[in-house]
C-alpha positions as CSV (number, residue, x, y, z in Angstrom):
1,M,41.0,14.7,37.3
2,A,39.0,11.4,36.1
3,A,35.2,11.7,36.1
4,S,33.3,8.9,37.5
5,Y,30.2,9.7,35.6
6,E,28.9,11.8,32.7
7,L,25.6,13.7,32.3
8,K,24.5,15.7,29.4
9,A,22.9,19.0,30.2
10,S,21.0,21.9,28.4
11,A,21.2,25.6,29.7
12,R,17.8,26.4,31.4
13,D,16.1,29.8,31.1
14,R,12.8,28.9,32.7
15,V,12.5,29.0,36.6
16,G,10.0,28.6,39.1
17,K,7.7,25.5,40.3
18,G,5.5,25.7,36.8
19,A,8.5,25.3,34.8
20,A,10.0,22.7,37.0
21,R,6.7,20.6,36.7
22,S,6.9,21.0,33.0
23,L,10.4,19.8,32.5
24,R,9.7,16.7,34.6
25,R,6.9,15.8,32.3
26,E,9.5,16.0,29.7
27,G,11.8,13.4,31.6
28,L,14.2,16.5,32.7
29,L,15.4,17.7,35.8
30,P,16.1,21.0,37.0
31,A,19.8,21.5,38.2
32,V,22.5,24.3,38.8
33,I,26.2,24.4,38.5
34,Y,27.8,26.9,40.7
35,G,31.1,27.8,42.2
36,D,34.6,28.5,41.3
37,K,34.2,32.1,41.0
38,Q,31.9,32.0,38.2
39,P,28.3,32.8,37.8
40,A,25.6,30.2,38.6
41,L,24.5,28.0,35.6
42,P,20.9,26.9,35.7
43,I,20.6,23.5,33.6
44,T,18.3,20.7,32.8
45,I,19.7,17.2,32.9
46,P,18.0,13.8,32.4
47,V,15.9,12.2,35.1
48,K,16.5,8.6,34.0
49,E,20.4,8.9,34.0
50,T,20.8,11.2,36.8
51,T,18.6,8.9,38.9
52,L,20.8,5.9,37.6
53,T,24.0,7.6,38.9
54,L,22.5,8.7,42.1
55,H,21.8,4.8,43.0
56,K,25.0,3.6,42.0
57,G,26.1,5.1,45.3
58,G,28.9,7.9,46.1
59,F,26.9,10.7,44.3
60,L,28.0,13.2,46.9
61,T,31.5,12.0,46.9
62,H,32.6,11.4,43.1
63,I,33.8,13.9,40.5
64,G,31.3,14.1,37.6
65,S,31.3,15.7,34.3
66,V,28.2,17.7,33.1
67,E,28.5,18.6,29.4
68,V,26.3,21.9,28.8
69,D,25.8,22.4,25.3
70,G,29.0,21.2,24.3
71,K,31.3,22.5,27.2
72,K,32.1,20.0,29.9
73,H,32.1,21.0,33.5
74,Q,34.1,19.2,36.2
75,V,31.6,19.0,39.3
76,I,30.6,17.2,42.5
77,A,27.1,16.9,43.4
78,K,26.8,19.1,46.8
79,D,22.9,18.4,47.5
80,Y,19.7,17.1,46.0
81,Q,16.2,17.2,46.5
82,L,13.9,14.1,46.7
83,H,9.9,14.2,46.4
84,P,8.8,13.7,50.2
85,V,6.1,11.0,49.0
86,R,7.0,9.4,45.7
87,D,11.2,9.8,46.6
88,E,11.8,10.9,43.1
89,L,14.6,13.4,42.3
90,M,13.4,16.9,42.2
91,H,16.7,19.0,41.9
92,V,20.4,18.7,41.9
93,D,23.0,21.3,42.9
94,F,26.5,20.6,41.5
95,L,29.7,22.5,42.4
96,R,32.4,23.2,39.9
97,V,35.8,21.6,40.9
98,S,39.3,21.9,39.8
99,A,42.7,20.2,40.7
100,N,43.0,22.9,43.3
101,T,39.7,22.8,44.9
102,S,39.5,21.5,48.3
103,L,36.0,19.9,49.5
104,T,34.2,19.2,52.7
105,V,32.5,15.8,52.5
106,D,31.3,12.7,54.7
107,I,33.5,9.8,54.2
108,P,32.3,6.3,55.0
109,V,33.8,4.4,57.8
110,V,34.9,1.0,57.0
111,F,35.6,-2.0,59.5
112,I,38.0,-4.8,58.4
113,N,39.1,-8.2,60.5
114,E,35.7,-8.7,62.4
115,E,36.2,-12.3,62.1
116,T,39.5,-12.2,64.0
117,C,38.6,-9.3,66.5
118,P,39.5,-10.6,69.8
119,G,36.8,-8.4,71.5
120,L,34.2,-9.7,69.1
121,K,35.2,-13.2,69.4
122,R,34.8,-12.8,73.2
123,G,30.9,-11.8,72.7
124,G,31.5,-8.3,72.6
125,M,29.8,-5.9,70.3
126,L,30.8,-3.3,67.7
127,N,29.3,-0.3,68.6
128,V,29.9,2.4,65.8
129,V,29.8,6.2,66.9
130,R,30.3,7.4,63.3
131,H,29.7,5.8,60.3
132,T,30.9,8.8,58.3
133,V,33.7,11.3,59.1
134,E,33.4,14.7,57.8
135,M,36.7,15.3,56.1
136,I,38.4,18.4,54.1
137,V,39.8,16.5,50.9
138,P,41.4,17.5,47.6
139,A,38.7,17.4,44.8
140,N,41.0,15.0,42.9
141,A,41.8,12.6,45.7
142,I,38.4,12.0,47.6
143,P,38.9,8.8,49.6
144,E,36.3,6.1,49.1
145,S,36.3,5.2,52.9
146,L,38.4,5.4,56.2
147,V,39.6,1.8,57.0
148,F,39.5,0.7,60.6
149,D,41.4,-2.5,61.6
150,L,39.7,-4.5,64.4
151,A,42.3,-7.1,64.4
152,E,43.9,-6.3,67.8
153,A,40.6,-4.5,69.2
154,D,39.6,-6.2,72.6
155,L,36.6,-5.6,75.1
156,G,36.3,-2.1,76.0
157,D,38.5,-0.6,73.4
158,A,37.8,2.4,71.5
159,L,38.9,3.2,68.2
160,H,39.9,6.8,67.4
161,I,40.4,8.7,64.4
162,S,44.2,8.2,64.8
163,A,43.8,4.4,64.5
164,T,43.4,4.7,60.6
165,T,45.6,6.1,58.0
166,L,44.3,9.3,56.6
167,P,44.4,9.8,52.8
168,K,47.2,12.5,51.6
169,G,46.0,16.1,51.9
170,A,42.9,15.0,53.7
171,Q,42.0,15.8,57.6
172,P,38.9,15.8,59.5
173,T,37.1,19.0,60.2
174,I,37.4,18.1,63.8
175,T,41.0,18.8,64.9
176,D,40.8,19.6,68.6
177,R,40.7,16.1,69.7
178,D,41.4,12.4,68.9
179,F,37.7,11.6,68.4
180,T,36.0,8.1,68.7
181,V,34.8,6.6,65.8
182,A,33.8,3.0,67.2
183,T,34.1,0.9,70.8
184,I,33.9,-2.8,71.3
185,A,31.3,-2.9,74.0
186,A,31.3,-5.5,76.5
187,P,28.7,-8.4,76.2
188,G,25.3,-7.7,77.5
189,G,26.1,-3.8,77.4
190,A,23.4,-3.1,75.3
191,Q,20.8,-5.2,77.0
192,D,21.8,-3.7,80.1
193,E,20.9,-0.1,78.7
194,E,17.7,-1.3,77.4
195,E,16.7,-2.7,80.9
196,S,18.0,0.6,82.3
197,S,15.8,2.6,79.8
198,E,12.5,0.3,80.8
199,E,13.1,0.9,84.4
200,E,13.3,4.6,84.0
201,A,10.1,4.5,81.9
202,T,8.3,2.3,84.6
203,E,9.6,4.7,87.4
204,E,8.2,7.8,85.4
């Protein structure tokens, strides 16, 4: 299972807000590694390198390697906190993963052949219902995206989850219906909706 990024960390024995502030002054960030039926491991990681990794994209869907005092842990970031004002990283939660681990992640949706889409060429508009799809996937085969082909989509058509080829071993968390991911709205549909909303507001 290849790691897409590597971070060096140290075990952390200080906890609490005061300790966290002290760590950040040193250019370090409090984090924790948990899961895989092992005790939680509080750690510190470098703020600069972790922030760069976050901004590269895919932080919550890419497998990483965190080396703690010489021992490497295969992980995936499950959550992170940002400062409400400064938008700086405050804390990261990492989940241990192995080849047998399954994860629930949000996979981005991507559309191709928009330039040849019949519905769009006739003035329609792509209405994206879901920008991501929550999927259960193997930790060693997390897809970068779900691809939907618009080459034959016409006005009024709806693209359901069945319109894409799901990666091997992956399945949506919604299994009871063929849910809609996007539609090709007729020309003026969005404008009509706006006018309707304005009329309702005027009546009120």
